[in-house]
C-alpha positions as CSV (number, residue, x, y, z in Angstrom):
1,X,0.1,0.3,-0.4
2,X,1.4,3.4,-1.1
3,X,2.2,5.7,1.7
4,X,0.4,8.8,2.1
5,X,2.4,11.8,1.2
6,X,2.7,14.0,4.3
7,X,1.0,17.8,4.4
8,X,3.3,20.5,4.8
9,X,2.9,21.9,8.0
10,X,1.2,25.6,8.3
11,X,4.9,27.2,9.5
12,X,6.4,25.7,6.4
13,X,3.2,26.7,4.4
14,X,3.5,30.5,5.9
15,X,7.6,30.7,5.1
16,X,7.0,29.5,1.7
17,X,4.5,31.8,1.0
18,X,6.6,34.6,2.8
19,X,10.0,33.9,0.7
20,X,8.3,33.9,-2.6
21,X,6.2,37.1,-1.5
22,X,9.8,38.8,-0.9
23,X,11.8,37.3,-4.3
24,X,8.7,39.1,-6.2
25,X,9.0,42.1,-4.5
26,X,12.6,41.8,-5.1
27,X,12.7,41.2,-9.1
28,X,9.4,43.9,-9.2
29,X,12.3,46.7,-7.6
30,X,15.0,45.4,-10.3
31,X,12.4,46.0,-12.6
32,X,11.6,49.4,-11.6
33,X,14.5,52.1,-13.2
34,X,13.8,55.6,-12.0
35,X,15.1,58.6,-13.8
36,X,17.4,60.7,-11.8
37,X,14.6,63.4,-11.7
38,X,11.8,60.9,-10.4
39,X,14.2,60.0,-8.1
40,X,14.8,63.5,-6.7
41,X,10.9,64.3,-7.1
42,X,10.3,61.3,-4.8
43,X,13.2,62.5,-2.1
44,X,11.6,65.9,-1.8
45,X,8.0,64.4,-1.5
46,X,9.4,62.1,1.7
47,X,11.0,65.6,2.6
48,X,8.1,67.6,2.3
49,X,5.7,64.4,4.5
50,X,8.3,64.6,6.8
51,X,8.5,67.8,7.8
52,X,5.0,68.1,7.9
53,X,4.7,65.9,10.8
54,X,7.2,67.6,13.0
55,X,4.7,71.1,12.4
56,X,2.2,69.4,13.0
57,X,3.4,68.0,16.3
58,X,4.7,71.5,17.0
59,X,1.6,73.1,16.2
60,X,-0.2,70.4,18.0
61,X,2.3,71.3,21.5
62,X,1.5,74.9,21.4
63,X,-2.3,74.3,21.6
64,X,-1.7,72.3,24.3
65,X,1.0,74.6,26.4
66,X,-1.3,77.4,25.1
67,X,-4.9,75.9,26.4
68,X,-3.1,74.9,29.6
69,X,-1.7,78.5,30.6
70,X,-4.9,79.8,29.5
71,X,-6.9,77.4,32.1
72,X,-4.4,78.0,35.1
73,X,-6.6,81.3,36.1
74,X,-9.9,79.5,35.3
75,X,-8.4,76.9,37.9
76,X,-7.9,79.2,40.8
77,X,-11.2,81.3,40.3
78,X,-13.0,77.7,40.6
79,X,-10.8,76.6,43.6
80,X,-12.2,79.7,45.1
81,X,-15.6,79.3,44.3
82,X,-16.0,75.7,46.2
83,X,-16.6,76.6,49.7
84,X,-20.1,78.4,49.0
85,X,-21.4,75.5,46.4
86,X,-23.4,73.9,49.4
87,X,-23.1,70.6,47.2
88,X,-25.1,72.2,44.7
89,X,-24.4,72.1,40.9
90,X,-23.4,75.3,39.1
91,X,-23.5,75.4,35.9
92,X,-23.5,79.6,35.7
93,X,-20.3,79.6,37.7
94,X,-17.9,81.2,34.8
95,X,-20.0,82.1,31.8
96,X,-18.9,85.7,30.9
97,X,-17.4,84.3,27.7
98,X,-19.6,81.5,26.9
99,X,-16.4,79.3,26.3
100,X,-16.3,77.2,29.7
101,X,-18.9,75.9,33.0
102,X,-17.7,74.3,35.9
103,X,-20.3,71.8,38.0
104,X,-19.6,70.8,41.9
105,X,-19.7,67.1,43.1
106,X,-19.4,67.2,46.8
107,X,-19.1,63.0,46.4
108,X,-16.9,63.0,43.6
109,X,-13.4,62.6,46.3
110,X,-10.1,64.2,45.0
111,X,-9.5,63.2,41.5
112,X,-6.8,61.4,40.6
113,X,-4.4,61.5,37.2
114,X,-6.1,58.8,35.4
115,X,-9.5,60.4,36.1
116,X,-8.4,63.7,34.8
117,X,-6.9,61.9,31.7
118,X,-10.5,59.9,31.3
119,X,-12.1,63.0,31.7
120,X,-10.3,65.1,29.4
121,X,-10.6,62.2,26.3
122,X,-14.3,62.0,27.3
123,X,-17.0,62.0,24.5
124,X,-17.3,65.6,24.0
125,X,-13.6,65.5,22.7
126,X,-12.9,67.2,20.6
127,X,-15.6,69.5,20.8
128,X,-14.4,70.0,24.4
129,X,-12.0,69.1,27.1
130,X,-13.0,68.4,30.6
131,X,-11.0,68.3,33.4
132,X,-11.3,68.0,37.4
133,X,-10.0,70.5,40.0
134,X,-9.5,68.2,43.5
135,X,-10.9,70.0,47.0
136,X,-9.4,69.3,50.0
137,X,-12.1,69.3,51.9
138,X,-13.9,66.7,50.0
139,X,-15.6,66.7,46.5
140,X,-14.4,68.4,43.1
141,X,-15.6,70.4,40.3
142,X,-15.5,69.8,36.8
143,X,-14.4,72.2,34.6
144,X,-15.2,71.9,31.0
145,X,-14.0,74.2,27.8
146,X,-15.8,74.5,24.9
147,X,-13.0,74.0,22.0
148,X,-14.9,73.9,19.1
149,X,-13.3,76.8,17.4
150,X,-9.8,76.4,18.2
151,X,-10.4,72.8,17.3
152,X,-11.8,74.3,14.2
153,X,-8.7,76.7,13.5
154,X,-5.9,74.0,14.6
155,X,-7.7,71.2,12.0
156,X,-7.7,74.3,9.6
157,X,-3.9,74.7,10.2
158,X,-3.3,71.1,10.0
159,X,-5.2,70.4,6.5
160,X,-4.0,73.6,5.1
161,X,-0.4,72.7,5.7
162,X,-0.6,69.5,4.4
163,X,-3.0,70.3,1.5
164,X,0.0,73.0,0.8
165,X,2.5,70.3,0.8
166,X,0.1,67.9,-1.4
167,X,-0.4,70.3,-3.8
168,X,3.4,71.1,-4.1
169,X,4.4,67.4,-4.5
170,X,1.9,67.4,-7.1
171,X,3.3,69.9,-8.8
172,X,6.8,68.7,-8.5
173,X,6.0,65.4,-9.8
174,X,3.9,66.6,-12.7
175,X,6.7,68.9,-13.5
176,X,9.1,66.3,-14.1
177,X,9.6,66.1,-17.5
178,X,10.1,70.2,-17.6
179,X,12.5,69.9,-14.8
180,X,14.3,67.3,-16.3
181,X,14.5,69.3,-19.4
182,X,15.9,72.5,-17.4
183,X,18.0,70.9,-14.6
184,X,19.2,67.6,-16.9
185,X,19.8,69.3,-20.2
186,X,24.0,69.7,-19.6
187,X,23.7,66.2,-18.4
188,X,21.9,65.1,-21.3
189,X,24.3,67.0,-23.8
190,X,27.6,65.1,-22.4
191,X,25.9,61.8,-22.3
192,X,25.2,62.5,-26.0
193,X,28.8,64.1,-26.7
194,X,30.6,61.3,-24.9
195,X,28.5,58.3,-26.9
196,X,29.7,59.9,-30.3
197,X,33.3,60.2,-29.6
198,X,35.3,57.8,-31.4
199,X,39.3,58.2,-32.6
200,X,37.4,60.3,-35.8
201,X,36.5,63.5,-34.1
202,X,38.5,63.6,-30.6
203,X,38.0,67.3,-31.1
204,X,34.7,67.4,-29.9
205,X,33.8,68.9,-26.4
206,X,31.2,70.1,-24.6
207,X,29.3,73.6,-24.6
208,X,30.0,74.5,-21.1
209,X,27.9,77.7,-22.1
210,X,24.9,76.6,-21.1
211,X,25.3,74.5,-17.8
212,X,25.9,76.4,-14.5
213,X,27.5,75.6,-11.1
214,X,28.6,71.8,-10.3
215,X,27.8,70.6,-14.1
216,X,30.0,73.5,-15.4
217,X,33.1,72.1,-13.5
218,X,32.2,68.9,-14.7
219,X,32.2,70.0,-18.3
220,X,35.3,72.0,-18.1
221,X,36.7,68.5,-16.3
222,X,35.6,66.5,-19.0
223,X,37.4,68.6,-21.6
224,X,40.1,69.3,-20.0
225,X,40.6,64.9,-20.1
226,X,39.4,65.1,-23.7
227,X,42.3,67.3,-24.4
228,X,44.9,65.2,-22.4
229,X,43.5,61.9,-24.5
230,X,43.3,63.8,-28.0
231,X,46.8,65.0,-27.4
232,X,48.0,61.2,-26.1
233,X,46.3,60.2,-29.4
234,X,47.9,62.3,-31.6
235,X,51.3,61.8,-30.0
236,X,51.0,58.1,-30.8
237,X,50.0,58.5,-34.2
238,X,52.8,60.6,-34.5
239,X,54.9,57.4,-33.2
240,X,53.7,55.4,-35.0
241,X,54.1,56.8,-38.2
242,X,57.8,58.0,-37.6
243,X,58.6,54.4,-36.6
244,X,57.2,53.4,-39.7
245,X,59.4,55.8,-41.8
246,X,62.2,55.4,-39.8
247,X,62.0,51.4,-40.7
248,X,60.8,52.1,-44.0
249,X,64.3,53.2,-44.8
250,X,66.6,50.9,-43.6
251,X,64.2,47.5,-44.9
252,X,64.0,49.4,-48.4
253,X,68.2,49.7,-48.4
254,X,68.5,46.0,-47.3
255,X,65.9,44.6,-49.8
256,X,67.4,47.1,-52.7
257,X,71.2,45.6,-52.2
258,X,70.1,41.9,-51.2
259,X,68.0,42.5,-54.7
260,X,71.4,43.6,-56.3
261,X,73.4,40.8,-54.6
262,X,70.7,38.3,-56.6
263,X,71.6,39.7,-59.3
264,X,75.2,40.6,-60.2
265,X,76.8,39.8,-56.1
266,X,77.7,36.4,-57.2
267,X,80.3,37.3,-60.2
268,X,81.4,40.5,-58.8
269,X,83.8,40.7,-55.9
270,X,83.0,44.5,-55.1
271,X,79.5,44.4,-55.4
272,X,79.4,42.0,-53.3
273,X,81.3,44.0,-50.7
274,X,79.3,47.4,-51.0
275,X,75.9,45.0,-50.3
276,X,77.6,43.3,-47.5
277,X,78.6,46.3,-45.7
278,X,75.6,48.4,-46.5
279,X,73.2,45.3,-45.3
280,X,75.5,45.2,-41.9
281,X,75.1,49.3,-41.4
282,X,71.4,49.5,-41.7
283,X,70.9,45.9,-39.9
284,X,73.0,47.9,-36.7
285,X,70.7,51.3,-37.4
286,X,67.8,49.2,-37.2
287,X,69.0,47.0,-34.0
288,X,69.6,50.6,-32.6
289,X,66.2,51.8,-33.5
290,X,64.1,49.2,-31.9
291,X,66.2,48.8,-29.0
292,X,65.1,52.6,-28.5
293,X,61.8,51.6,-28.9
294,X,61.9,49.3,-26.4
295,X,62.8,51.4,-23.9
296,X,60.5,53.8,-24.7
297,X,57.8,51.4,-24.4
298,X,59.0,50.1,-21.1
299,X,59.1,54.0,-19.9
300,X,55.6,54.2,-20.9
301,X,54.2,51.3,-19.4
302,X,56.1,52.2,-16.4
303,X,58.3,48.7,-16.4
304,X,61.5,51.0,-16.3
305,X,64.0,49.2,-13.7
306,X,67.2,51.0,-12.3
307,X,69.6,49.3,-10.8
308,X,70.9,52.2,-8.7
309,X,74.5,52.1,-6.9
310,X,76.7,54.9,-5.6
311,X,79.7,55.8,-8.0
312,X,81.9,58.4,-8.7
313,X,80.2,60.7,-12.0
314,X,83.7,61.5,-12.6
315,X,84.8,57.8,-13.9
316,X,81.6,57.4,-16.4
317,X,82.5,60.8,-17.8
318,X,86.1,59.7,-18.3
319,X,84.9,56.1,-19.8
320,X,82.7,58.1,-22.4
321,X,85.7,60.7,-23.2
322,X,88.3,57.8,-24.2
323,X,85.5,55.7,-26.1
324,X,84.1,58.7,-27.8
325,X,87.8,59.8,-29.0
326,X,88.4,56.4,-30.1
327,X,85.2,56.2,-32.3
328,X,85.3,59.7,-33.7
329,X,89.2,60.6,-34.4
330,X,88.7,63.7,-36.5
331,X,87.1,65.3,-33.2
332,X,88.7,66.1,-29.7
333,X,87.3,65.3,-26.8
334,X,88.2,67.2,-23.0
335,X,87.1,66.3,-19.6
336,X,87.0,69.6,-17.3
337,X,86.4,70.1,-14.7
338,X,86.8,66.5,-13.3
339,X,85.5,66.7,-9.6
340,X,85.1,63.7,-8.1
341,X,81.4,63.8,-7.4
342,X,79.6,61.0,-6.1
343,X,75.9,59.7,-7.4
344,X,73.1,57.6,-6.4
345,X,71.9,56.0,-9.6
346,X,72.0,53.3,-12.6
347,X,75.4,53.9,-13.7
348,X,74.4,52.2,-17.2
349,X,72.0,54.5,-17.6
350,X,74.1,57.6,-16.8
351,X,76.5,56.4,-19.1
352,X,74.2,56.4,-22.2
353,X,73.1,59.8,-21.2
354,X,76.4,61.0,-21.8
355,X,76.6,59.0,-25.0
356,X,73.4,60.5,-26.5
357,X,74.6,64.2,-25.3
358,X,78.2,63.7,-27.1
359,X,77.1,61.6,-30.2
360,X,74.4,64.7,-30.4
361,X,77.5,67.0,-29.7
362,X,79.4,64.9,-32.8
363,X,76.8,64.8,-35.3
364,X,76.4,68.8,-35.1
365,X,79.8,70.0,-34.9
366,X,82.4,70.0,-37.6
367,X,85.5,68.1,-38.0
368,X,88.6,69.3,-35.9
369,X,86.5,70.8,-33.6
370,X,86.1,69.7,-29.2
371,X,83.7,68.6,-27.5
372,X,84.3,69.3,-23.5
373,X,82.9,66.6,-21.1
374,X,82.2,68.1,-17.5
375,X,81.7,66.5,-13.5
376,X,81.4,69.1,-11.1
377,X,80.2,69.6,-7.7
378,X,77.6,72.5,-6.1
379,X,76.2,72.2,-2.7
380,X,73.9,69.0,-2.6
381,X,73.8,68.6,-6.5
382,X,76.3,67.4,-9.0
383,X,76.3,68.6,-12.5
384,X,77.8,67.0,-15.6
385,X,78.3,69.3,-18.9
386,X,78.8,68.3,-22.9
387,X,79.4,71.4,-24.8
388,X,80.5,71.4,-28.1
389,X,81.4,74.1,-30.9
390,X,79.0,73.5,-33.7
391,X,76.4,75.4,-35.2
392,X,74.2,75.8,-32.2
393,X,70.4,75.8,-32.4
394,X,67.8,78.5,-33.4
395,X,65.8,79.9,-30.0
396,X,62.6,78.7,-31.3
397,X,63.1,75.4,-31.7
398,X,64.8,75.1,-28.2
399,X,61.6,73.5,-26.4
400,X,61.5,70.8,-28.9
401,X,64.8,69.0,-28.9
402,X,63.6,66.5,-26.2
403,X,60.5,65.2,-28.5
404,X,60.8,62.3,-29.8
405,X,61.4,61.8,-33.3
406,X,62.8,65.5,-33.5
407,X,65.7,66.9,-35.2
408,X,66.8,70.2,-35.4
409,X,68.6,70.2,-38.6
410,X,66.1,68.6,-40.3
411,X,67.8,69.5,-43.4
412,X,71.0,67.7,-42.7
413,X,69.4,64.6,-41.6
414,X,70.7,62.7,-44.1
415,X,74.1,63.6,-43.5
416,X,73.9,63.7,-39.5
417,X,72.7,60.5,-39.5
418,X,70.0,59.2,-36.1
419,X,66.4,58.9,-35.3
420,X,65.6,62.0,-33.2
421,X,65.4,59.7,-30.1
422,X,68.5,60.2,-28.1
423,X,67.9,63.5,-26.8
424,X,64.3,62.1,-25.6
425,X,65.6,58.9,-24.3
426,X,68.4,61.2,-22.4
427,X,65.4,63.3,-20.5
428,X,63.8,60.2,-19.8
429,X,66.5,58.5,-18.2
430,X,67.2,61.7,-16.1
431,X,64.0,62.4,-14.8
432,X,63.5,58.9,-13.8
433,X,66.5,59.7,-11.7
434,X,64.4,62.6,-10.2
435,X,67.0,65.0,-11.5
436,X,66.7,68.0,-14.7
437,X,68.6,68.4,-17.8
438,X,68.8,72.1,-19.3
439,X,70.2,73.2,-22.7
440,X,71.7,76.8,-23.9
441,X,72.9,77.4,-26.9
442,X,73.5,80.2,-29.7
443,X,73.1,79.5,-33.5
444,X,77.0,80.1,-34.6
445,X,78.7,79.5,-30.9
446,X,77.5,75.8,-30.1
447,X,75.1,74.1,-27.3
448,X,75.9,73.3,-23.9
449,X,73.8,70.5,-22.3
450,X,73.8,70.0,-18.4
451,X,72.7,67.3,-15.9
452,X,71.6,67.9,-13.0
453,X,72.1,64.8,-10.5
454,X,71.6,64.9,-6.3
455,X,74.6,63.8,-4.9
456,X,74.4,60.9,-3.1
457,X,73.7,61.2,0.7
458,X,76.8,59.1,1.7
459,X,79.4,61.6,0.4
460,X,80.9,64.3,3.0
């Protein structure tokens, strides 16, 4: 015989019903998406309701205090008149203003707080209010105040306040769309403008003429952010274009010599030698370019690592002087002054900076001229200088010489060579060491670069 299925208990049925109801309410709330202006309207209505309740309670308290003050002299008059009542009920005790009457009850006994409250909220409320005045010799006087006019005024004030708040709520709610247009129109403009942004129209900006207060500040901040993004994007485009141009030349040279080798190089030793030398030279130049690009990429990604040690900057300058003198025999290289100066930095990178500055000096100064390296101390700083006797740099081009792929002597690029990255990398290295790099130049008189680094804290 099949076992009969047990019916769920009432508690379990209630729990299931409660869970189902709660999940349904949560799903309904998740589907309701109110705009910002409607959320503001709801908040405003809630604030109105709360302030009305506070105002109504304060009004009721003021009414109670006022009536207590008003009835204080009445209690004294009733108490003074009680000994002459002789057990009789008097309704004409105080009828001068037609708003009160008193009845003496000789067998009532002293009135306690509970009885007073019972009289206060009796059948006459809110048209009238009664209270008892106890008598020490026995009995009591029940005083009745007719407060229909006061209660009517109180109710009129309360209803009027509630109606005013209700009308304001309805007006605010019904005018939500107009408020949405007038208050939130700048936000809608910002949203629409941001939605249309792309690489093709990064120059679009938010119109701040129609915005006010905080929204205007927000629009200005967003426009400033777009300015930086556009500048960064254009820099990246220019960088890619420059890299493509720099790589295109050596690749074209290598390809040309490879085709020449394929046609005549096997039979002509001179063509073979020239082609191999050109291919080797262009390969080395492309290798330098790729290494520089990798360095810049590490810097842009904030992954550039420094291996700092304490060393004498004079030793690094002396090494660069000797190496450059061997490579460029048609120039003279001096090291003066050569004061000992300890710095805490990445030795290889500082040497790379001096090499870049010295190579730049060689490129833009003629054969037979002198390139002077210097190391000197100034207070807690160490100054490394590289000066040449070249053609100099025009004043208007000085702010641009540290930009990537920029060459101040574009017309002589084919003769001087290079990729326009040396000075940019030098500045990156110096700045990463919390230093400064400065340049002084005069056309026809030469150029001097100065690297300003902090001295090592262990130095005396």
